N, C-alpha and C positions, 0 to 999 in steps of 0.2 A: 365792796370798797374798803373796807379793813384790809384785807387780802393784798388788794392793790398799792395799798400806803405802804405795807410791810414787804412789798418787793424791793430787794437791793437796789436797783437803779433809783428808785423812788426814796429810798434811805439817803442813798449818796445826795440827791437833789437836795433832800431836807436840810441836810449837814452843809450844806453850800449856803442855802438860806441860813443858817443859823450863825455862819461865820461873818454874815453882813456888818451885825452891831460890833461886834468886836474889830472888824476891819475900820469900822468908823473911827471907834475910841482910840484905836492905833494912830490914824490919821490925826485926829484932832489933837492927841499929846504928843504929835511928833516923831512917834516912833517909826520911822519909816521901813526899818528892816524887818520890824514884826509886820507891819500893812503890805509888804512885798511879799514878804513869805506865806503869809493869810491869802493874798491876792493869786498866789502861785497853786496855793492848796485848793483854792475854791477853782481853780483854772482845771487842776487835774481831774478834780471832782467831776467836773464837768466832761470832761473828756471819757473816764471811767464809766458814768453813768449810760451814756450812749453805748459803749462798749458791752459792759454789763445787760443791757437791757435786751442786746441784738444774740450774745453767747450764751445767756442763761433763759432766753426766749423768754424773757419776762417784760415785753413792751405793753404798758398798760393805757389805758386813755386818760387817766390823770395824768401820768408821766408825759404824754404829749402836750398835755398845757402847762403841767406844772415846770416843767425843766424850760422853756422859753421866759415863760415869765420871770422866775427867778434871776436868769440870766439878764433879762431888762431890768430887774431890781437892784442886782449886784452892780452892773454897770452904771446905771442912772444913779445911785446911791453916791458910788465913788465920785462919779464926774461932780455930782453937787457938794460933796464934802471937800472934794481938791478945790474947785471954785472959792469955797467959804475960805480955805487957808489962803489963798490968793497962788493956787498952782497952774489954775487952767482958769484960761480965759472964758469970760462971761459968756460971749458969742457961742463958744463951741456947746459949753452944758447946757445953753437955752436950745440949741438945735437938737443934740441928743436926747435931752429930756422931754420936749415937745413932740418929737417922733415918735417915739416909744410910748409917751401916753396914749398920743393919737393913734397909734397902732392898737394896744391895748383897748381904748374905749371903742373903734369901732368894730374890731374882732367880736368885743361882748354883744355890740349892737346887733352884728350881723349873727350871731349865734341866737340871741335872745328871739329878734324878729324873724328872722328867715331859716334858723336852723342850719346855716352855713357854719361848717366845722373843718375845713380847708384853709390853713391859712400857713402853709410853707412858706418859709423865707425865699425871697429871690436872691440871685446872683449879686444884686446890688446891697440887699441887705445883709447877706453875709459879707461882702467886702466890707461895709459899713461897720461890722460887728469886728472884724480883723482889725481894722483901722484904731477901732475904739482900744481895742485890748491893747494894740502895739503903744498907742498914743500913752494910756495909763500905767504901762510898764514902764515906759521911757520917764514917765514925769515921777514917778516913785522912785527910780533908780538913779534921775537927777538929784535926788535928796541925799543920796548916801554918795555917790561918785558922780562926778559932771565935768567928763574932758568934752572938749570942742565937739568931737564926733557926735557924743550921746546926745548934747544939746540941741546939736542940729536936725537929730533924728526926733527928738522929742517936737520940735517946731514943725517939721514936716510931718509927724505923725499927726500932730494936733489938726494942720492944716487939710489935712488929707479925711481925717476923720468930719470936718466941717463940710466939703465936698461931698463925700461920700453919703452924710448923712442928709444932705439935701437931694441928691440923687435918688437914693432909696426912698426919700419920703415922697417923691414926686411918682414914682414908680409905684410905690404902694397905693398912692391915690388912682392912678389912671387904671391899674390892674383892678382895683375894686370897683371903680365907675365901670367897667369892661363886664365884671362878673354880675353887678346890678342890673347891668341894660340884658343879659342873657338871662338872667332870672326873670326880670319883668316881662320879657317874650317869651317865655313859657309859661 
């Protein structure tokens, strides 16, 4: 277990996890350039940890769970803090946070009760995450520089986030119900 924790990809994931409080502080203190830089660094570390895991052949069981949990924690926390600052609509934040919390709870319950381990994201989940990242980038950028096309992109990205979050939540629910029916049949 300790060897897995020391693997380079997992250390990058821990770095991303450690950036979250500093990102929150930057937003709460209206240091949006700093917040944007930290968000970009977190995004780069997310890309690098997956690449490092494949290149270094250090794919670990803990990394498979820690990486998506860290991603959800980062995005959900940033949505909550930006909502608190009045920069993201409540409806979008509630949808994102509810879906992510629901996925984590259901995954934990399925793992504990049935030993299910395969929780790969669907294309809808990946699309929702991409929309969330784009929306957060646009919101942060609009606090620094806000030409009309960027403001329009922010609005479009937040609307896409809400829609794709609903679609992916429904798809996860349907997929989970199907998996449970198959498990029950066996």
